[in-house]
HTML snippet that shows the backbone in 3Dmol.js (N, CA, C, O; Angstrom):
<script src="https://3Dmol.org/build/3Dmol-min.js"></script>
<div id="view" style="width:600px;height:400px;position:relative"></div>
<script>
const pdb = `
ATOM      1  N   MET A   1      21.626 -43.067 -44.438  1.00  0.00           N
ATOM      2  CA  MET A   1      21.726 -41.783 -43.926  1.00  0.00           C
ATOM      3  C   MET A   1      22.692 -41.742 -42.850  1.00  0.00           C
ATOM      4  O   MET A   1      22.325 -41.181 -41.817  1.00  0.00           O
ATOM      5  N   ALA A   2      23.684 -42.158 -42.890  1.00  0.00           N
ATOM      6  CA  ALA A   2      24.832 -42.029 -41.762  1.00  0.00           C
ATOM      7  C   ALA A   2      25.218 -40.543 -41.669  1.00  0.00           C
ATOM      8  O   ALA A   2      25.903 -40.270 -40.683  1.00  0.00           O
ATOM      9  N   ASP A   3      24.944 -39.619 -42.422  1.00  0.00           N
ATOM     10  CA  ASP A   3      25.535 -38.322 -42.296  1.00  0.00           C
ATOM     11  C   ASP A   3      24.584 -37.457 -41.718  1.00  0.00           C
ATOM     12  O   ASP A   3      24.841 -36.257 -41.625  1.00  0.00           O
ATOM     13  N   LYS A   4      23.293 -38.021 -41.238  1.00  0.00           N
ATOM     14  CA  LYS A   4      22.425 -37.406 -40.377  1.00  0.00           C
ATOM     15  C   LYS A   4      22.486 -37.651 -38.978  1.00  0.00           C
ATOM     16  O   LYS A   4      22.354 -38.795 -38.544  1.00  0.00           O
ATOM     17  N   ARG A   5      22.669 -36.705 -38.263  1.00  0.00           N
ATOM     18  CA  ARG A   5      22.597 -36.634 -36.626  1.00  0.00           C
ATOM     19  C   ARG A   5      21.420 -37.250 -36.074  1.00  0.00           C
ATOM     20  O   ARG A   5      20.363 -36.953 -36.630  1.00  0.00           O
ATOM     21  N   ASP A   6      21.375 -38.054 -35.090  1.00  0.00           N
ATOM     22  CA  ASP A   6      20.178 -38.257 -34.336  1.00  0.00           C
ATOM     23  C   ASP A   6      19.322 -37.135 -33.891  1.00  0.00           C
ATOM     24  O   ASP A   6      19.844 -36.327 -33.124  1.00  0.00           O
ATOM     25  N   TYR A   7      18.094 -36.955 -34.248  1.00  0.00           N
ATOM     26  CA  TYR A   7      17.185 -35.993 -34.050  1.00  0.00           C
ATOM     27  C   TYR A   7      17.172 -35.512 -32.578  1.00  0.00           C
ATOM     28  O   TYR A   7      17.297 -34.327 -32.269  1.00  0.00           O
ATOM     29  N   TYR A   8      17.014 -36.502 -31.715  1.00  0.00           N
ATOM     30  CA  TYR A   8      17.011 -36.180 -30.353  1.00  0.00           C
ATOM     31  C   TYR A   8      18.330 -35.504 -29.898  1.00  0.00           C
ATOM     32  O   TYR A   8      18.365 -34.560 -29.109  1.00  0.00           O
ATOM     33  N   GLU A   9      19.344 -36.047 -30.440  1.00  0.00           N
ATOM     34  CA  GLU A   9      20.770 -35.333 -30.112  1.00  0.00           C
ATOM     35  C   GLU A   9      20.901 -33.917 -30.597  1.00  0.00           C
ATOM     36  O   GLU A   9      21.436 -33.082 -29.868  1.00  0.00           O
ATOM     37  N   VAL A  10      20.421 -33.584 -31.842  1.00  0.00           N
ATOM     38  CA  VAL A  10      20.128 -32.407 -32.451  1.00  0.00           C
ATOM     39  C   VAL A  10      19.477 -31.235 -31.424  1.00  0.00           C
ATOM     40  O   VAL A  10      19.995 -30.143 -31.193  1.00  0.00           O
ATOM     41  N   LEU A  11      18.392 -31.672 -30.948  1.00  0.00           N
ATOM     42  CA  LEU A  11      17.674 -30.904 -30.049  1.00  0.00           C
ATOM     43  C   LEU A  11      18.310 -31.004 -28.481  1.00  0.00           C
ATOM     44  O   LEU A  11      18.133 -30.110 -27.654  1.00  0.00           O
ATOM     45  N   GLY A  12      18.897 -31.948 -28.274  1.00  0.00           N
ATOM     46  CA  GLY A  12      19.517 -32.147 -27.045  1.00  0.00           C
ATOM     47  C   GLY A  12      18.412 -32.563 -25.815  1.00  0.00           C
ATOM     48  O   GLY A  12      18.423 -32.129 -24.663  1.00  0.00           O
ATOM     49  N   VAL A  13      17.587 -33.404 -26.329  1.00  0.00           N
ATOM     50  CA  VAL A  13      16.586 -34.066 -25.373  1.00  0.00           C
ATOM     51  C   VAL A  13      16.737 -35.450 -25.434  1.00  0.00           C
ATOM     52  O   VAL A  13      17.381 -35.985 -26.337  1.00  0.00           O
ATOM     53  N   ALA A  14      16.083 -36.190 -24.365  1.00  0.00           N
ATOM     54  CA  ALA A  14      16.007 -37.771 -24.315  1.00  0.00           C
ATOM     55  C   ALA A  14      15.002 -38.201 -25.046  1.00  0.00           C
ATOM     56  O   ALA A  14      14.056 -37.465 -25.325  1.00  0.00           O
ATOM     57  N   LYS A  15      15.097 -39.567 -25.482  1.00  0.00           N
ATOM     58  CA  LYS A  15      14.257 -40.161 -26.244  1.00  0.00           C
ATOM     59  C   LYS A  15      12.701 -40.201 -25.829  1.00  0.00           C
ATOM     60  O   LYS A  15      11.741 -40.303 -26.592  1.00  0.00           O
ATOM     61  N   ASP A  16      12.695 -40.098 -24.489  1.00  0.00           N
ATOM     62  CA  ASP A  16      11.522 -40.174 -23.806  1.00  0.00           C
ATOM     63  C   ASP A  16      10.979 -38.724 -23.371  1.00  0.00           C
ATOM     64  O   ASP A  16      10.114 -38.631 -22.500  1.00  0.00           O
ATOM     65  N   ALA A  17      11.494 -37.654 -23.977  1.00  0.00           N
ATOM     66  CA  ALA A  17      11.305 -36.197 -23.965  1.00  0.00           C
ATOM     67  C   ALA A  17       9.662 -36.083 -24.269  1.00  0.00           C
ATOM     68  O   ALA A  17       9.089 -36.810 -25.081  1.00  0.00           O
ATOM     69  N   SER A  18       8.968 -34.987 -23.433  1.00  0.00           N
ATOM     70  CA  SER A  18       7.723 -34.825 -23.701  1.00  0.00           C
ATOM     71  C   SER A  18       7.649 -33.878 -24.933  1.00  0.00           C
ATOM     72  O   SER A  18       8.654 -33.391 -25.449  1.00  0.00           O
ATOM     73  N   ASP A  19       6.298 -33.642 -25.392  1.00  0.00           N
ATOM     74  CA  ASP A  19       6.225 -32.784 -26.551  1.00  0.00           C
ATOM     75  C   ASP A  19       6.421 -31.390 -26.009  1.00  0.00           C
ATOM     76  O   ASP A  19       6.703 -30.526 -26.839  1.00  0.00           O
ATOM     77  N   SER A  20       6.317 -31.047 -24.766  1.00  0.00           N
ATOM     78  CA  SER A  20       6.627 -29.449 -24.377  1.00  0.00           C
ATOM     79  C   SER A  20       8.116 -29.202 -24.232  1.00  0.00           C
ATOM     80  O   SER A  20       8.620 -28.099 -24.442  1.00  0.00           O
ATOM     81  N   GLU A  21       8.849 -30.358 -23.838  1.00  0.00           N
ATOM     82  CA  GLU A  21      10.363 -30.385 -23.781  1.00  0.00           C
ATOM     83  C   GLU A  21      10.931 -30.406 -25.103  1.00  0.00           C
ATOM     84  O   GLU A  21      11.981 -29.796 -25.304  1.00  0.00           O
ATOM     85  N   ILE A  22      10.347 -31.050 -26.046  1.00  0.00           N
ATOM     86  CA  ILE A  22      10.812 -30.836 -27.507  1.00  0.00           C
ATOM     87  C   ILE A  22      10.589 -29.648 -28.017  1.00  0.00           C
ATOM     88  O   ILE A  22      11.381 -29.244 -28.868  1.00  0.00           O
ATOM     89  N   LYS A  23       9.583 -28.902 -27.662  1.00  0.00           N
ATOM     90  CA  LYS A  23       9.255 -27.525 -28.331  1.00  0.00           C
ATOM     91  C   LYS A  23      10.071 -26.709 -27.747  1.00  0.00           C
ATOM     92  O   LYS A  23      10.608 -25.818 -28.404  1.00  0.00           O
ATOM     93  N   LYS A  24      10.303 -26.860 -26.459  1.00  0.00           N
ATOM     94  CA  LYS A  24      11.114 -25.842 -25.685  1.00  0.00           C
ATOM     95  C   LYS A  24      12.580 -25.962 -26.321  1.00  0.00           C
ATOM     96  O   LYS A  24      13.220 -24.975 -26.686  1.00  0.00           O
ATOM     97  N   ALA A  25      13.019 -27.224 -26.409  1.00  0.00           N
ATOM     98  CA  ALA A  25      14.428 -27.262 -27.013  1.00  0.00           C
ATOM     99  C   ALA A  25      14.647 -26.817 -28.417  1.00  0.00           C
ATOM    100  O   ALA A  25      15.727 -26.451 -28.881  1.00  0.00           O
ATOM    101  N   TYR A  26      13.369 -26.897 -29.121  1.00  0.00           N
ATOM    102  CA  TYR A  26      13.588 -26.487 -30.536  1.00  0.00           C
ATOM    103  C   TYR A  26      13.620 -25.021 -30.648  1.00  0.00           C
ATOM    104  O   TYR A  26      14.379 -24.428 -31.414  1.00  0.00           O
ATOM    105  N   HIS A  27      12.641 -24.361 -29.737  1.00  0.00           N
ATOM    106  CA  HIS A  27      12.716 -22.794 -29.783  1.00  0.00           C
ATOM    107  C   HIS A  27      14.040 -22.220 -29.308  1.00  0.00           C
ATOM    108  O   HIS A  27      14.460 -21.199 -29.853  1.00  0.00           O
ATOM    109  N   LYS A  28      14.699 -22.776 -28.373  1.00  0.00           N
ATOM    110  CA  LYS A  28      15.928 -22.354 -27.743  1.00  0.00           C
ATOM    111  C   LYS A  28      17.085 -22.376 -29.048  1.00  0.00           C
ATOM    112  O   LYS A  28      17.776 -21.404 -29.354  1.00  0.00           O
ATOM    113  N   LYS A  29      17.117 -23.651 -29.692  1.00  0.00           N
ATOM    114  CA  LYS A  29      18.163 -23.601 -30.809  1.00  0.00           C
ATOM    115  C   LYS A  29      17.547 -22.762 -31.932  1.00  0.00           C
ATOM    116  O   LYS A  29      18.365 -22.166 -32.633  1.00  0.00           O
ATOM    117  N   ALA A  30      16.265 -22.611 -32.224  1.00  0.00           N
ATOM    118  CA  ALA A  30      15.856 -21.668 -33.349  1.00  0.00           C
ATOM    119  C   ALA A  30      16.225 -20.455 -32.965  1.00  0.00           C
ATOM    120  O   ALA A  30      16.581 -19.651 -33.826  1.00  0.00           O
ATOM    121  N   LYS A  31      16.211 -20.123 -31.699  1.00  0.00           N
ATOM    122  CA  LYS A  31      16.368 -18.511 -31.387  1.00  0.00           C
ATOM    123  C   LYS A  31      17.948 -18.313 -31.486  1.00  0.00           C
ATOM    124  O   LYS A  31      18.384 -17.222 -31.852  1.00  0.00           O
ATOM    125  N   LYS A  32      18.805 -19.355 -31.162  1.00  0.00           N
ATOM    126  CA  LYS A  32      20.242 -19.149 -31.074  1.00  0.00           C
ATOM    127  C   LYS A  32      20.657 -19.139 -32.551  1.00  0.00           C
ATOM    128  O   LYS A  32      21.523 -18.308 -32.823  1.00  0.00           O
ATOM    129  N   TYR A  33      20.210 -19.896 -33.549  1.00  0.00           N
ATOM    130  CA  TYR A  33      20.709 -20.094 -34.954  1.00  0.00           C
ATOM    131  C   TYR A  33      19.932 -19.605 -35.821  1.00  0.00           C
ATOM    132  O   TYR A  33      20.123 -19.991 -36.974  1.00  0.00           O
ATOM    133  N   HIS A  34      19.022 -18.796 -35.624  1.00  0.00           N
ATOM    134  CA  HIS A  34      18.179 -18.107 -36.729  1.00  0.00           C
ATOM    135  C   HIS A  34      18.856 -17.307 -37.576  1.00  0.00           C
ATOM    136  O   HIS A  34      19.558 -16.403 -37.123  1.00  0.00           O
ATOM    137  N   PRO A  35      18.742 -17.521 -38.902  1.00  0.00           N
ATOM    138  CA  PRO A  35      19.550 -16.657 -39.922  1.00  0.00           C
ATOM    139  C   PRO A  35      19.490 -15.067 -39.833  1.00  0.00           C
ATOM    140  O   PRO A  35      20.311 -14.273 -40.291  1.00  0.00           O
ATOM    141  N   ASP A  36      18.329 -14.799 -39.139  1.00  0.00           N
ATOM    142  CA  ASP A  36      17.909 -13.114 -38.982  1.00  0.00           C
ATOM    143  C   ASP A  36      19.095 -12.784 -37.787  1.00  0.00           C
ATOM    144  O   ASP A  36      19.662 -11.697 -37.895  1.00  0.00           O
ATOM    145  N   VAL A  37      19.426 -13.533 -36.838  1.00  0.00           N
ATOM    146  CA  VAL A  37      20.024 -13.163 -35.823  1.00  0.00           C
ATOM    147  C   VAL A  37      21.688 -13.592 -36.231  1.00  0.00           C
ATOM    148  O   VAL A  37      22.542 -12.991 -35.580  1.00  0.00           O
ATOM    149  N   ASN A  38      22.114 -14.467 -37.137  1.00  0.00           N
ATOM    150  CA  ASN A  38      23.348 -14.610 -37.454  1.00  0.00           C
ATOM    151  C   ASN A  38      23.406 -14.469 -39.192  1.00  0.00           C
ATOM    152  O   ASN A  38      23.562 -15.455 -39.911  1.00  0.00           O
ATOM    153  N   PRO A  39      23.275 -13.274 -39.642  1.00  0.00           N
ATOM    154  CA  PRO A  39      23.447 -13.206 -41.194  1.00  0.00           C
ATOM    155  C   PRO A  39      24.797 -13.421 -41.605  1.00  0.00           C
ATOM    156  O   PRO A  39      25.800 -12.899 -41.118  1.00  0.00           O
ATOM    157  N   GLY A  40      24.711 -14.470 -42.815  1.00  0.00           N
ATOM    158  CA  GLY A  40      25.807 -14.804 -43.364  1.00  0.00           C
ATOM    159  C   GLY A  40      26.521 -15.842 -42.707  1.00  0.00           C
ATOM    160  O   GLY A  40      27.506 -16.323 -43.266  1.00  0.00           O
ATOM    161  N   ASP A  41      26.120 -16.288 -41.489  1.00  0.00           N
ATOM    162  CA  ASP A  41      26.789 -17.545 -40.850  1.00  0.00           C
ATOM    163  C   ASP A  41      26.114 -18.874 -41.411  1.00  0.00           C
ATOM    164  O   ASP A  41      24.994 -19.305 -41.139  1.00  0.00           O
ATOM    165  N   LYS A  42      27.187 -19.481 -42.360  1.00  0.00           N
ATOM    166  CA  LYS A  42      26.533 -20.740 -42.925  1.00  0.00           C
ATOM    167  C   LYS A  42      26.438 -21.665 -41.949  1.00  0.00           C
ATOM    168  O   LYS A  42      25.467 -22.411 -42.081  1.00  0.00           O
ATOM    169  N   ASP A  43      27.332 -21.922 -40.733  1.00  0.00           N
ATOM    170  CA  ASP A  43      27.211 -22.888 -39.791  1.00  0.00           C
ATOM    171  C   ASP A  43      26.039 -22.726 -39.088  1.00  0.00           C
ATOM    172  O   ASP A  43      25.372 -23.751 -38.955  1.00  0.00           O
ATOM    173  N   ALA A  44      25.552 -21.575 -38.537  1.00  0.00           N
ATOM    174  CA  ALA A  44      24.355 -21.011 -37.855  1.00  0.00           C
ATOM    175  C   ALA A  44      23.183 -21.629 -38.687  1.00  0.00           C
ATOM    176  O   ALA A  44      22.317 -22.344 -38.183  1.00  0.00           O
ATOM    177  N   GLU A  45      23.240 -21.272 -40.066  1.00  0.00           N
ATOM    178  CA  GLU A  45      22.106 -21.498 -41.022  1.00  0.00           C
ATOM    179  C   GLU A  45      21.918 -23.174 -40.945  1.00  0.00           C
ATOM    180  O   GLU A  45      20.800 -23.657 -40.768  1.00  0.00           O
ATOM    181  N   ALA A  46      22.965 -23.902 -41.076  1.00  0.00           N
ATOM    182  CA  ALA A  46      22.774 -25.206 -41.136  1.00  0.00           C
ATOM    183  C   ALA A  46      22.262 -25.856 -39.886  1.00  0.00           C
ATOM    184  O   ALA A  46      21.520 -26.838 -39.883  1.00  0.00           O
ATOM    185  N   ASN A  47      22.753 -25.180 -38.733  1.00  0.00           N
ATOM    186  CA  ASN A  47      22.208 -25.797 -37.363  1.00  0.00           C
ATOM    187  C   ASN A  47      20.597 -25.544 -37.323  1.00  0.00           C
ATOM    188  O   ASN A  47      19.759 -26.293 -36.820  1.00  0.00           O
ATOM    189  N   PHE A  48      20.379 -24.314 -37.973  1.00  0.00           N
ATOM    190  CA  PHE A  48      19.008 -23.947 -37.863  1.00  0.00           C
ATOM    191  C   PHE A  48      18.141 -25.025 -38.612  1.00  0.00           C
ATOM    192  O   PHE A  48      17.231 -25.658 -38.077  1.00  0.00           O
ATOM    193  N   LYS A  49      18.511 -25.142 -39.812  1.00  0.00           N
ATOM    194  CA  LYS A  49      17.701 -26.263 -40.723  1.00  0.00           C
ATOM    195  C   LYS A  49      17.715 -27.623 -40.034  1.00  0.00           C
ATOM    196  O   LYS A  49      16.755 -28.386 -40.139  1.00  0.00           O
ATOM    197  N   GLU A  50      18.845 -27.936 -39.302  1.00  0.00           N
ATOM    198  CA  GLU A  50      18.850 -29.292 -38.758  1.00  0.00           C
ATOM    199  C   GLU A  50      18.024 -29.242 -37.704  1.00  0.00           C
ATOM    200  O   GLU A  50      17.227 -30.179 -37.658  1.00  0.00           O
ATOM    201  N   ALA A  51      17.948 -28.333 -36.716  1.00  0.00           N
ATOM    202  CA  ALA A  51      16.881 -28.230 -35.714  1.00  0.00           C
ATOM    203  C   ALA A  51      15.472 -28.192 -36.121  1.00  0.00           C
ATOM    204  O   ALA A  51      14.619 -28.765 -35.442  1.00  0.00           O
ATOM    205  N   SER A  52      15.182 -27.554 -37.183  1.00  0.00           N
ATOM    206  CA  SER A  52      13.914 -27.457 -37.767  1.00  0.00           C
ATOM    207  C   SER A  52      13.501 -28.746 -38.294  1.00  0.00           C
ATOM    208  O   SER A  52      12.401 -29.190 -37.966  1.00  0.00           O
ATOM    209  N   GLU A  53      14.303 -29.425 -39.114  1.00  0.00           N
ATOM    210  CA  GLU A  53      14.110 -30.898 -39.560  1.00  0.00           C
ATOM    211  C   GLU A  53      13.789 -31.830 -38.393  1.00  0.00           C
ATOM    212  O   GLU A  53      12.842 -32.616 -38.422  1.00  0.00           O
ATOM    213  N   ALA A  54      14.618 -31.702 -37.383  1.00  0.00           N
ATOM    214  CA  ALA A  54      14.515 -32.688 -36.151  1.00  0.00           C
ATOM    215  C   ALA A  54      13.067 -32.321 -35.467  1.00  0.00           C
ATOM    216  O   ALA A  54      12.320 -33.230 -35.104  1.00  0.00           O
ATOM    217  N   TYR A  55      12.737 -31.040 -35.324  1.00  0.00           N
ATOM    218  CA  TYR A  55      11.384 -30.728 -34.686  1.00  0.00           C
ATOM    219  C   TYR A  55      10.199 -31.105 -35.548  1.00  0.00           C
ATOM    220  O   TYR A  55       9.179 -31.615 -35.087  1.00  0.00           O
ATOM    221  N   GLU A  56      10.403 -30.807 -36.910  1.00  0.00           N
ATOM    222  CA  GLU A  56       9.300 -31.224 -37.741  1.00  0.00           C
ATOM    223  C   GLU A  56       8.862 -32.743 -37.450  1.00  0.00           C
ATOM    224  O   GLU A  56       7.689 -33.046 -37.228  1.00  0.00           O
ATOM    225  N   ILE A  57       9.900 -33.647 -37.472  1.00  0.00           N
ATOM    226  CA  ILE A  57       9.538 -35.151 -37.240  1.00  0.00           C
ATOM    227  C   ILE A  57       9.255 -35.391 -35.691  1.00  0.00           C
ATOM    228  O   ILE A  57       8.264 -36.048 -35.373  1.00  0.00           O
ATOM    229  N   LEU A  58      10.139 -34.851 -34.687  1.00  0.00           N
ATOM    230  CA  LEU A  58       9.745 -35.347 -33.098  1.00  0.00           C
ATOM    231  C   LEU A  58       8.435 -34.586 -32.716  1.00  0.00           C
ATOM    232  O   LEU A  58       7.777 -35.008 -31.765  1.00  0.00           O
ATOM    233  N   SER A  59       7.993 -33.396 -33.469  1.00  0.00           N
ATOM    234  CA  SER A  59       6.766 -32.725 -32.975  1.00  0.00           C
ATOM    235  C   SER A  59       5.403 -33.576 -33.434  1.00  0.00           C
ATOM    236  O   SER A  59       4.354 -33.638 -32.793  1.00  0.00           O
ATOM    237  N   ASP A  60       5.664 -34.145 -34.571  1.00  0.00           N
ATOM    238  CA  ASP A  60       4.614 -35.152 -35.083  1.00  0.00           C
ATOM    239  C   ASP A  60       4.624 -36.641 -34.631  1.00  0.00           C
ATOM    240  O   ASP A  60       5.512 -37.453 -34.891  1.00  0.00           O
ATOM    241  N   LYS A  61       3.447 -36.877 -33.882  1.00  0.00           N
ATOM    242  CA  LYS A  61       3.341 -38.151 -33.199  1.00  0.00           C
ATOM    243  C   LYS A  61       3.687 -39.283 -34.177  1.00  0.00           C
ATOM    244  O   LYS A  61       4.555 -40.090 -33.843  1.00  0.00           O
ATOM    245  N   GLU A  62       3.074 -39.396 -35.345  1.00  0.00           N
ATOM    246  CA  GLU A  62       3.283 -40.387 -36.355  1.00  0.00           C
ATOM    247  C   GLU A  62       4.639 -40.697 -36.824  1.00  0.00           C
ATOM    248  O   GLU A  62       5.194 -41.794 -36.892  1.00  0.00           O
ATOM    249  N   LYS A  63       5.081 -39.501 -37.143  1.00  0.00           N
ATOM    250  CA  LYS A  63       6.542 -39.351 -37.722  1.00  0.00           C
ATOM    251  C   LYS A  63       7.554 -39.729 -36.777  1.00  0.00           C
ATOM    252  O   LYS A  63       8.492 -40.472 -37.069  1.00  0.00           O
ATOM    253  N   ARG A  64       7.351 -39.169 -35.527  1.00  0.00           N
ATOM    254  CA  ARG A  64       8.084 -39.727 -34.374  1.00  0.00           C
ATOM    255  C   ARG A  64       8.086 -41.182 -34.070  1.00  0.00           C
ATOM    256  O   ARG A  64       9.135 -41.783 -33.833  1.00  0.00           O
ATOM    257  N   GLN A  65       6.856 -41.782 -34.074  1.00  0.00           N
ATOM    258  CA  GLN A  65       6.938 -43.110 -33.938  1.00  0.00           C
ATOM    259  C   GLN A  65       7.585 -43.738 -34.913  1.00  0.00           C
ATOM    260  O   GLN A  65       8.350 -44.622 -34.528  1.00  0.00           O
ATOM    261  N   ARG A  66       7.495 -43.503 -36.369  1.00  0.00           N
ATOM    262  CA  ARG A  66       8.156 -44.185 -37.457  1.00  0.00           C
ATOM    263  C   ARG A  66       9.891 -44.034 -37.170  1.00  0.00           C
ATOM    264  O   ARG A  66      10.658 -44.972 -37.385  1.00  0.00           O
ATOM    265  N   TYR A  67      10.280 -42.879 -36.726  1.00  0.00           N
ATOM    266  CA  TYR A  67      11.709 -42.376 -36.572  1.00  0.00           C
ATOM    267  C   TYR A  67      12.186 -43.297 -35.544  1.00  0.00           C
ATOM    268  O   TYR A  67      13.238 -43.921 -35.678  1.00  0.00           O
ATOM    269  N   ASP A  68      11.300 -43.408 -34.341  1.00  0.00           N
ATOM    270  CA  ASP A  68      11.956 -44.264 -33.232  1.00  0.00           C
ATOM    271  C   ASP A  68      11.917 -45.845 -33.535  1.00  0.00           C
ATOM    272  O   ASP A  68      12.573 -46.700 -32.940  1.00  0.00           O
ATOM    273  N   GLN A  69      11.094 -46.030 -34.488  1.00  0.00           N
ATOM    274  CA  GLN A  69      11.031 -47.471 -34.929  1.00  0.00           C
ATOM    275  C   GLN A  69      12.307 -47.833 -35.984  1.00  0.00           C
ATOM    276  O   GLN A  69      13.116 -48.752 -35.853  1.00  0.00           O
ATOM    277  N   PHE A  70      12.243 -46.926 -36.964  1.00  0.00           N
ATOM    278  CA  PHE A  70      13.123 -47.068 -38.150  1.00  0.00           C
ATOM    279  C   PHE A  70      14.194 -46.240 -38.361  1.00  0.00           C
ATOM    280  O   PHE A  70      14.864 -46.400 -39.381  1.00  0.00           O
ATOM    281  N   GLY A  71      14.500 -45.289 -37.486  1.00  0.00           N
ATOM    282  CA  GLY A  71      15.300 -44.146 -37.669  1.00  0.00           C
ATOM    283  C   GLY A  71      15.109 -43.281 -38.787  1.00  0.00           C
ATOM    284  O   GLY A  71      13.948 -42.994 -39.080  1.00  0.00           O
ATOM    285  N   HIS A  72      16.109 -42.789 -39.505  1.00  0.00           N
ATOM    286  CA  HIS A  72      16.003 -41.827 -40.473  1.00  0.00           C
ATOM    287  C   HIS A  72      15.192 -42.594 -41.740  1.00  0.00           C
ATOM    288  O   HIS A  72      14.391 -41.925 -42.393  1.00  0.00           O
ATOM    289  N   ALA A  73      15.377 -43.762 -42.012  1.00  0.00           N
ATOM    290  CA  ALA A  73      14.868 -44.494 -42.953  1.00  0.00           C
ATOM    291  C   ALA A  73      13.392 -44.423 -42.971  1.00  0.00           C
ATOM    292  O   ALA A  73      12.772 -44.414 -44.034  1.00  0.00           O
ATOM    293  N   GLY A  74      12.769 -44.367 -41.719  1.00  0.00           N
ATOM    294  CA  GLY A  74      11.264 -44.304 -41.567  1.00  0.00           C
ATOM    295  C   GLY A  74      10.764 -43.047 -42.065  1.00  0.00           C
ATOM    296  O   GLY A  74       9.641 -43.022 -42.569  1.00  0.00           O
ATOM    297  N   VAL A  75      11.507 -41.933 -41.978  1.00  0.00           N
ATOM    298  CA  VAL A  75      10.795 -40.558 -42.223  1.00  0.00           C
ATOM    299  C   VAL A  75      11.530 -39.922 -43.613  1.00  0.00           C
ATOM    300  O   VAL A  75      11.139 -38.846 -44.066  1.00  0.00           O
ATOM    301  N   ASP A  76      12.423 -40.540 -44.128  1.00  0.00           N
ATOM    302  CA  ASP A  76      12.980 -39.954 -45.514  1.00  0.00           C
ATOM    303  C   ASP A  76      12.170 -40.444 -46.660  1.00  0.00           C
ATOM    304  O   ASP A  76      12.451 -40.097 -47.807  1.00  0.00           O
TER     305      ASP A  76
END
`;
const viewer = $3Dmol.createViewer("view");
viewer.addModel(pdb, "pdb");
viewer.setStyle({}, {cartoon: {color: "spectrum"}});
viewer.zoomTo();
viewer.render();
</script>
């Protein structure tokens, strides 16, 4: 899965970021790239989906632990 970016990099947070820091970073990205704010912008849509996927993994303690240990292979 070399084509996927690091989830921490996607959200712009450190690997030791708290749950609230992750949530805040996700909301900032979601607001910026939301399809309703950027109608027809495929790049914004892709960024929104990427941020949503990153948040889904990093906001769940079990998934985040597997991701930290195994990378994308642990959560795919």
